[in-house]
C-alpha positions in Angstrom: 126.3 87.7 144.5 127.1 90.5 146.9 128.1 92.8 144.0 125.0 92.1 141.9 122.2 94.6 141.9 118.9 94.0 140.1 117.8 97.4 139.0 114.4 96.5 137.5 113.0 97.2 134.1 114.4 100.3 132.6 111.3 100.7 130.5 109.6 102.1 133.6 112.1 105.0 133.6 110.2 106.9 130.9 109.1 110.1 132.6 105.5 111.2 132.4 105.2 114.4 130.4 102.0 116.5 130.1 101.9 117.7 126.5 100.7 121.3 126.4 98.5 122.4 123.5 101.2 124.7 122.2 103.7 121.9 122.0 101.1 119.6 120.4 100.3 122.2 117.7 104.0 122.8 117.1 104.6 119.1 116.6 101.6 118.9 114.2 103.0 121.8 112.2 106.4 120.2 112.0 104.9 117.1 110.4 102.3 119.1 108.2 99.4 117.6 110.2 96.3 119.9 110.4 95.7 121.3 113.9 92.1 120.1 114.0 92.8 116.5 112.8 92.3 113.5 115.0 95.5 111.6 114.7 95.8 107.8 114.9 99.5 106.8 115.2 100.3 103.1 114.4 103.6 102.7 116.1 106.2 100.0 115.4 104.1 98.0 113.1 105.3 94.7 111.7 104.6 92.8 108.4 101.1 91.5 108.5 99.6 94.3 110.6 99.5 97.2 108.2 96.7 95.7 106.0 94.5 95.4 109.1 95.3 99.0 110.0 94.5 100.3 106.5 91.2 98.3 106.5 90.2 99.7 109.9 91.2 103.2 108.9 88.9 103.1 105.9 86.1 101.8 108.1 86.7 104.6 110.6 86.7 107.5 108.0 83.0 107.7 107.3 82.2 108.4 110.9 85.5 110.3 111.6 86.3 112.3 108.5 88.7 114.4 110.5 91.0 111.3 111.1 94.6 111.1 109.8 96.8 108.0 110.1 100.5 108.2 110.8 101.9 104.8 110.0 105.3 104.0 111.6 106.8 100.6 110.6 109.1 99.2 113.2 111.8 98.8 110.5 112.0 101.9 108.3 113.5 99.8 105.5 110.0 98.3 105.1 108.7 101.7 103.9 108.7 100.6 100.3 106.7 97.5 101.1 104.2 99.5 103.2 104.0 102.1 100.4 103.0 99.4 98.0 100.1 98.4 100.3 99.0 102.0 100.5 99.1 102.4 96.8 97.0 99.2 96.4 94.5 100.5 99.0 94.0 103.7 97.1 94.8 105.9 100.1 96.8 109.1 99.5 100.0 109.1 101.4 103.4 110.9 101.7 106.7 109.8 103.2 108.0 111.6 106.3 111.4 112.0 104.5 109.6 114.0 101.7 108.0 116.6 103.9 110.8 119.1 103.5 110.3 119.1 99.7 106.5 118.7 99.9 105.6 120.9 102.9 101.9 121.3 102.1 99.6 120.3 104.9 98.0 116.8 104.9 94.3 116.5 104.3 92.3 114.4 106.7 91.8 110.9 105.3 95.4 110.7 104.1 98.3 108.8 105.5 101.8 109.9 106.7 104.2 107.0 106.2 107.1 107.5 108.6 110.3 106.2 107.0 112.7 107.8 109.5 114.0 106.8 112.9 114.1 108.6 116.3 110.8 110.5 116.0 108.2 108.0 117.4 107.8 109.7 120.8 107.0 113.0 119.0 104.3 111.2 117.0 102.9 109.7 120.2 102.9 113.2 121.8 100.9 114.7 118.9 98.4 111.9 118.6 95.0 111.3 120.0 95.1 107.5 119.8 97.9 104.9 119.3 97.8 101.4 117.9 100.8 99.5 119.3 102.4 97.4 116.7 103.9 94.0 117.1 100.7 92.9 118.9 98.5 91.6 116.1 101.2 89.2 114.9 103.2 87.0 117.2 106.3 89.2 117.7 105.8 90.0 121.4 104.5 93.6 121.2 106.2 96.9 122.1 106.3 99.3 125.0 102.8 100.6 125.9 104.4 103.0 128.5 105.7 105.2 125.6 102.3 106.5 124.6 101.0 106.3 128.1 103.9 108.6 129.2 102.4 111.4 127.1 98.8 110.6 128.2 97.6 108.9 125.0 95.6 105.7 125.1 96.5 102.6 123.1 94.8 99.8 121.3 96.9 96.6 121.1 96.4 93.0 120.1 96.8 89.7 121.9 100.5 89.2 121.3 102.1 91.2 124.1 104.3 88.4 125.6 107.4 90.6 125.9 105.5 93.1 127.9 103.2 91.1 130.1 103.6 93.2 133.3 103.3 96.5 131.4 100.2 95.2 129.6 98.6 94.3 132.9 99.4 97.8 134.3 97.9 99.5 131.3 94.8 97.4 131.4 94.4 97.9 135.2 94.6 101.7 134.9 92.3 101.6 131.8 95.0 103.3 129.7 94.3 101.1 126.7 92.2 98.4 125.1 93.5 94.9 124.3 91.7 93.3 121.4 91.6 89.5 120.9 91.8 89.7 117.1 92.3 92.1 114.1 88.6 92.1 113.5 88.1 94.0 116.8 90.4 96.9 115.8 87.8 99.3 114.4 85.4 98.9 117.3 88.2 99.5 119.9 89.3 102.6 118.0 85.7 103.8 117.9 85.4 103.3 121.6 88.5 105.4 122.4 
């Protein structure tokens, strides 16, 4: 016992970084995102959540035609499954892995489907709003401090059991909105 030290939750060690406009524009250029687009990043999504996001995205577009969705499944091997949903929805999309061979800029109303790993924090940094995946289905949620660390608000569902303390902090500082059900997703995005 005398050699044991409880260091606390390492998730709190993410440093806050103010993202300057130059860096933000550089990141958007890197991913072929128009500079003037409003970007909704759906980070670490799980099976069952993407359809809700696509429905909400279509509902948001008439009042926010400048909106672009970057969809980042938690497991990139699910990109084919998510691509099939996008095809069924009729939304135009491109894979992140194809941007080098298809470098033309996205149009607002399209979807960037991220099928790579290690870039999620960059997507949070270039975004205007984040939906935190793993929260509309009972998987326990994901770390809300990641988008908060770059000053971006989050919308997240009721299933945040793996991040109770962080969820309470985010809510107490009004850094995000927790919704009780998928039917509340569009309204929460509109609010933010």
